[in-house]
C-alpha positions in Angstrom: 0.0 0.0 0.0 2.5 2.6 1.2 6.3 2.4 0.5 8.4 1.4 3.5 10.0 4.8 3.9 6.6 6.5 3.9 5.4 4.1 6.7 8.5 4.9 8.8 8.0 8.6 8.3 4.3 8.4 9.2 5.2 6.4 12.3 7.8 8.9 13.4 5.5 11.8 12.9 2.7 10.1 14.8 5.0 9.1 17.7 6.4 12.6 17.9 3.0 14.2 18.0 1.9 11.8 20.8 5.0 12.7 22.8 4.3 16.4 22.4 0.7 15.9 23.4 1.8 14.0 26.5 4.2 16.8 27.4 1.4 19.4 27.2 -1.2 17.5 29.1 -1.1 19.8 32.1 -3.0 22.5 30.3 -6.2 20.5 31.0 -6.1 21.8 34.6 -6.4 25.4 33.4 -9.5 25.1 31.2 -12.3 27.6 31.4 -15.7 28.0 29.8 -14.2 29.3 26.6 -12.3 26.0 26.1 -15.6 24.0 26.6 -17.4 26.2 24.1 -14.6 25.6 21.5 -14.7 21.9 22.2 -18.4 21.8 21.6 -18.0 23.8 18.4 -15.2 21.4 17.2 -17.3 18.4 17.9 -20.4 19.8 16.2 -18.5 21.1 13.2 -16.7 17.7 12.7 -20.1 16.1 12.3 -21.0 18.5 9.4 -19.5 17.9 6.0 -19.9 20.0 2.9 -20.2 18.0 -0.3 -17.9 19.0 -3.1 -19.2 19.8 -6.5 -20.0 16.9 -8.8 -19.7 14.4 -5.8 -16.0 14.5 -5.6 -15.9 14.0 -1.8 -16.6 16.1 1.2 -14.8 18.7 3.4 -15.1 18.9 7.1 -15.8 22.3 8.7 -13.6 21.7 11.8 -10.4 23.3 10.5 -11.5 26.9 11.1 -12.5 26.0 14.6 -9.2 24.3 15.3 -7.2 27.2 13.9 -9.2 29.6 16.1 -8.5 27.4 19.2 -4.8 27.4 18.4 -4.7 31.2 18.2 -7.0 32.0 21.1 -6.1 29.3 23.6 -2.6 28.4 22.4 -1.0 25.7 20.4 -1.3 23.0 23.2 -5.1 23.5 23.3 -5.2 23.5 19.5 -3.4 20.2 19.5 -5.6 18.6 22.1 -8.8 20.0 20.4 -7.5 18.5 17.2 -7.6 15.1 18.6 -11.3 15.2 19.5 -12.9 15.4 16.0 -10.6 12.7 14.6 -12.2 10.2 16.9 -15.6 10.0 15.1 -15.8 7.7 12.1 -17.8 8.4 8.9 
């Protein structure tokens, strides 16, 4: 399916991102209502998909919400919020 070098690269990127998420886990203790509102918006927007023209696929609307979370609450919150919408399957 994927070449061997691509699998190694994808594994290293995934492992690095998991390590960085683990290192920034303490931000959860400092959440406020804004973070909960953004989490709800991220979950709802991940459920909505916009169909492309001529049926060539769909685009999720969660990216603008995640970028806003990264700017407003910081990169650690953006990374953690980014893991939430990826948990649902279509």
